[in-house]
N, C-alpha and C positions, 0 to 999 in steps of 0.2 A: 416394752414388754406389756403384757396384759395385766388387768386387775385381778385375774384369777390367781389365788395364792396356793402354792404347793403345800402349805401347812394343812389345809383342809382335808386333803385326801392322802397326805403323806405318811400317815401311820394308821394302824387299825383303830386306835383310840379316837382319833379325830374323824376318821371315816364313819364311825358309828353315829355321828351327828347327822348324817344324811339319811333321808328316807329313800326307798328304792326308786321312786319316781324322780327324786332329785338327782340320783346317780344317772338315771337314763337320760335326763335332760343334759346333764354335764357331759356325758359321752357324746351326745349329738353336737353340742357346742364345740367340744374339742375336735371332733371329726371335721366340722366346718372350718375351724380355725387352721387346721393343718392343710386342708385343701386350699384355703385362701392365701396361704403363705407360699411364695415362690422359692425356687432353689436358692440356697445361700442365705435366706432370711433366718436369723438366729431365733426368732420367735417360733419358727416351725419346729425346731428341736425342743424348745421349751414346752410347747403344747404336746409333743410326743412324750416327753418325760412325765408331764402331768397325766396323760392318758395311761401310761405305765403304772403310775401310783394308784390311780383309781381302780384299774383292773386288779392290781396286786392287793390292795388294802380294803376293798369292799367285797361284798358277797356276789361278785360278778357271775360266778358259775351258777348261781341260782336263777338268773334271768338271761344272761348272755345277750343283752339288748345291743342291737346294732353290730353284732358280731361279724356278719357278712361284709358290711360296709367298711368296718375298721380293718378287717383282715385284708381286703382288696386294696384299700388305700395304703396300708403299710407295705404290702407286697409290691405295689406300684412304686412307692418311694424307694424301697430297697433295691429295685432293679433299674432305676433311672440311669440313663447314660448322661452323666453330668459331672461337674467338678465338686458338687456338694457332697463330699464324702461323709461329713458329720451326720447329715440327715439320713443318708443311705445306711450308715453304720447303726444309727439309733433305731431305725425301723427294723433292721435285721435282728438286732439285739432283743427288741420287744417281741418279735415273732418267735424267736427261739425260747424266750423266757415264758411266754404265755401260750403254750400249745393248745389251750382251749379255743383260741381264736381260729385255729386251722381245722378244727374238727366239726 
């Protein structure tokens, strides 16, 4: 698993420690890590869960950085024809939870 710790973006209190540019860079890093992980890689789900926490606990709606890229990546993962049901389910859950990604 990665050195990125879920505690940093896991709650609104810890998320306040990030500057907006930090959040933007983190979103790009998470996006890249999800792309780099193949089907069935447990880190892929881990990075999607971190992405969920960052969007949920930061002021993402103020800048919606990388929204298009994140939406299309999650949509692609959710619609994969594979045996990686955990990744597909997690991507679908995030898309349902964060409607802002689809707008």
